[in-house]
N, C-alpha and C positions, 0 to 999 in steps of 0.2 A: 445568532450562528446555528447556522445549517449546513451539513458535510453532506454531500450525494456522489456515494461510489458506482462506476459502472464498469464494465470489459469483462467481467467474469465469462466464465462457461465449462465447457468439457473440451480437453486438449488433449492427445496422445502423450507419453511422456518421451521428453525428448523436445518438445515443441514447446512453443511461447505466447504469452498472452502480455498484453498491455493494460494495467488497469490505470482508472483517471478518477480521481475526487475532486467535485467543483464545490467550491467555499465561496457564501455569503454570510452576510450580517457583520461583518467585521473588517479591518486592514490587515488582508491577507498578508501583506510583503513584510506585516512586522513580526509574525510569528512562523516558529519553529513547526514544522506537520511532520507526521511521522506514518507509517503505515504497520499492523498491527496483525495477524490472526489467527484464529482458533480452529481446532480440528475437535472433530468430536471426540469427548471425553477426556481432553487436556485443557490445562490453562490458558488462554488469552496470553501472545508472547508478542514481543517488540520484532518488527521484525527490519525496519529504517527509517532512519531517520533525516531528514535536511534543514539545514538552518534558516532562518527567514535570510530571502534573498540570496539564497542557495550556495554558502559558502563553503559550508562542509556538510560532509555526509555519515551516517554511518549505518553498519549493516550488524545484522544476527550472525554469525558462524555460520551457521546452516545456508543461507543463501550467498555469503562473500564470492565475487566472482561472477553471479550467475543471474541478480536481480540489480536494477538499477535506479534509484530511487532520482527524481530531477523535479523542476517547478518550472511553471511559465507566471509570473506574477501579474503582465497581463491581463488572462484570464483566470486568475484568480485559482489555479486547479494546481495539484500535483499529480505526478505520476509513477507509478510503479509497472516496469520493464523487466518483464521476468521471462525470461531463457532456459533454455536446459531445462525444462519442469520435469522434475519428481514424484511418483506417487504419493510421496511424503508430504509435497508440498499441498496436500488435498487440502482445504479449510474454506472457512468465513474470512473473507481480508478486510479489514475496517482502517480507516482513516480517521487520523485523530486528531486535536489542537488541545494543548492545555488550559484548563487545568480540568477540564470532566467533559469535554465536547465529542461525541462517535458520530460516524455516519450510520448505516444502517446494515451495512457490509453486503459484500457482494460474493458470492462461491465461485470458488475456484477447484473441479475436481480435474484429477490427473488420472487417466487409464493407464495400466502397466501392458 
């Protein structure tokens, strides 16, 4: 199993970024996928989850209405569209597949 994130960067508050996570080594469409983040000095937290085949999604309260998780099973890719970014969204963002597979993370920095 391999998960490779991309799309992070530096953006001003109010801006947008789209993260991508390309998966390999397993039957992607059969698994729920999720995004997590970890800010300096804080625990890693769940940001968004999308069910297998994209039937349902769920979000942390802090990102509801601003972030959208989606997937393209033909491309083995899960996305996180992040709009109206805030400085408190600054963190390393990770892609995850249960039971224990993490990507290497991509840094998102939002300046005020």
